[in-house]
N, C-alpha and C positions, 0 to 999 in steps of 0.2 A: 527617528523613528515616525519620520513621516510614512517610510513604510511598512511599520508594523501599524499604522493605525488603518493604512491598505488593507493589508491582510487580515486586519478582524475586521473591518469592514463586509471584504468580501465574503471571510465567513460567516457571518451574521445575515448577510442576503442570501445564500446561498440556504442555511436554517430556515431562514422567514420563510423562503418557499420549498423547505421542502426536498432540497436536492441533494443529492449526493456528489460531495465536493472529496477531490483526493489532491492533493499539494506534491506538485510536479519537483525536481529539483532537490529534493532532500537527500543532503552528504553527510549529516553530521548525525552524531546522537541530541546535539546541543537543538539542533532544526526541527528532528521528532520531538524533544521533550515539547519544545514551544509550539508547535502545531497541535500536538495533542493535549497540553492545556489550555490550549484555544480553542479547542470543539471539532478539530482537525484529526479523526484516528486514522485515515486512508492516506496513504504518500508511496510516493516511486519517486526512483533517486539512485544516483550511484551510493548511498549506505545501504540498499538492499541489495545493489548488482551492476554491474558493468553491459552494457549492449554486447552481446553477444552474435555467433553468426548463426544466418536460419537454420542448418542439420542441428546445428549445438541445441537451439530453443528447442526444435523438433526431440532432439531425445529428452531432454530434460521434460517437457511435455508425457511425452511415453511413460518417462521412470516415476514423474511422481501419479498418472495414472495406472498403472501399477500399484506401487504401492497402495495407495486409494483404494483398489480392488481387493487386495490381499488384507488391508485392516479391517475392509466391510465386512468381510468373509467372515473375520476371525472375531470382530466383537458387534459388528453393528452399526458402525459409526466411524468416522474420519475427522480429525483433526488435523489441522497444518498448523 
């Protein structure tokens, strides 16, 4: 329970300072739900993806950029 109090305090501090907060190490849907319910909507961690080699990451970014350009041309907007 002390950990939860600490997490809530950090989220509250970031909110009071108008800071963007990213919860790191989110590995389960339950952790994602808890962070969202407590005011932290940005996450990173194994729930979203595993680390990958630099070239694989570059290939993913290239693919997303191409998809972004295609959708923007089609509709004038883009949502990931």
